[in-house]
VOPAGU-2260 file (C-alpha; in pm, 1 decimal, decimal comma):
REM VOPAGU-2260
SITE   aa  ch    i         X         Y         Z
SITE  MET   A    0    9680,4   10387,5   10638,5
SITE  TYR   A    1    9604,8   10653,1   10894,0
SITE  PHE   A    2    9668,4   11017,3   10805,7
SITE  THR   A    3    9934,4   11038,0   11078,2
SITE  ASP   A    4   10117,4   10739,0   10932,0
SITE  ARG   A    5   10214,6   10950,7   10633,5
SITE  GLY   A    6   10382,7   11204,1   10861,0
SITE  ILE   A    7   10562,7   10930,9   11051,6
SITE  GLU   A    8   10677,2   10771,4   10727,4
SITE  GLU   A    9   10797,3   11108,7   10595,2
SITE  LEU   A   10   10989,2   11171,3   10917,0
SITE  GLN   A   11   11156,9   10833,1   10889,5
SITE  ALA   A   12   11236,6   10879,6   10519,5
SITE  ARG   A   13   11375,1   11233,2   10556,8
SITE  ARG   A   14   11548,8   11215,6   10894,8
SITE  GLY   A   15   11565,0   10846,5   10982,3
SITE  ASP   A   16   11944,6   10831,9   10966,8
SITE  GLU   A   17   11996,9   11130,6   11198,0
SITE  GLU   A   18   12080,5   11103,6   11565,5
SITE  VAL   A   19   11919,1   11351,1   11803,6
SITE  THR   A   20   11907,9   11398,9   12177,1
SITE  LEU   A   21   11592,0   11392,9   12381,4
SITE  ALA   A   22   11671,6   11749,7   12481,4
SITE  TRP   A   23   11661,2   11849,4   12114,4
SITE  LEU   A   24   11331,4   11665,3   12067,9
SITE  ALA   A   25   11183,3   11833,9   12375,4
SITE  GLU   A   26   11284,6   12174,6   12237,7
SITE  GLN   A   27   11124,6   12099,2   11900,7
SITE  LEU   A   28   10803,7   11984,0   12069,9
SITE  SER   A   29   10796,7   12302,6   12279,9
SITE  GLN   A   30   10841,7   12518,1   11970,8
SITE  PHE   A   31   10567,3   12325,2   11790,6
SITE  VAL   A   32   10324,1   12382,0   12079,3
SITE  ASP   A   33   10417,5   12751,0   12091,7
SITE  LEU   A   34   10323,7   12780,0   11724,1
SITE  ASN   A   35   10024,5   12544,9   11748,6
SITE  PRO   A   36    9871,6   12574,5   12096,2
SITE  GLU   A   37    9570,2   12367,2   11993,7
SITE  PHE   A   38    9802,6   12063,6   11992,4
SITE  GLU   A   39    9930,5   12115,7   12346,8
SITE  VAL   A   40    9734,5   11827,0   12501,8
SITE  PRO   A   41    9833,3   11555,3   12250,6
SITE  VAL   A   42   10197,6   11670,5   12246,3
SITE  GLU   A   43   10207,1   11667,4   12627,8
SITE  ARG   A   44   10053,4   11318,2   12629,2
SITE  LEU   A   45   10314,5   11195,8   12379,5
SITE  ALA   A   46   10597,7   11351,8   12580,6
SITE  THR   A   47   10469,0   11196,6   12902,5
SITE  TRP   A   48   10434,5   10856,7   12735,0
SITE  LEU   A   49   10789,6   10876,8   12599,9
SITE  ALA   A   50   10923,7   10987,2   12937,6
SITE  ARG   A   51   10760,0   10694,2   13116,4
SITE  LEU   A   52   10832,2   10410,4   12871,3
SITE  ASP   A   53   11049,9   10228,4   13122,4
SITE  ASP   A   54   10813,5   10269,3   13420,1
SITE  GLU   A   55   10698,2    9930,3   13540,4
SITE  ASP   A   56   10378,6   10077,9   13690,2
SITE  ASP   A   57   10230,7   10174,4   13351,3
């Protein structure tokens, strides 16, 4: 198991039944980067990947 898997599993266990908007998620990601600027690049890459999931060119 990768270290990050534990965080993903915790997220699913604690909040898996909740419904959120992408706007809410974007706000949480922005706040996280504000508090943890060293994670800006990976968070931006994740956000871009999520935004482009339906692009046929990728």
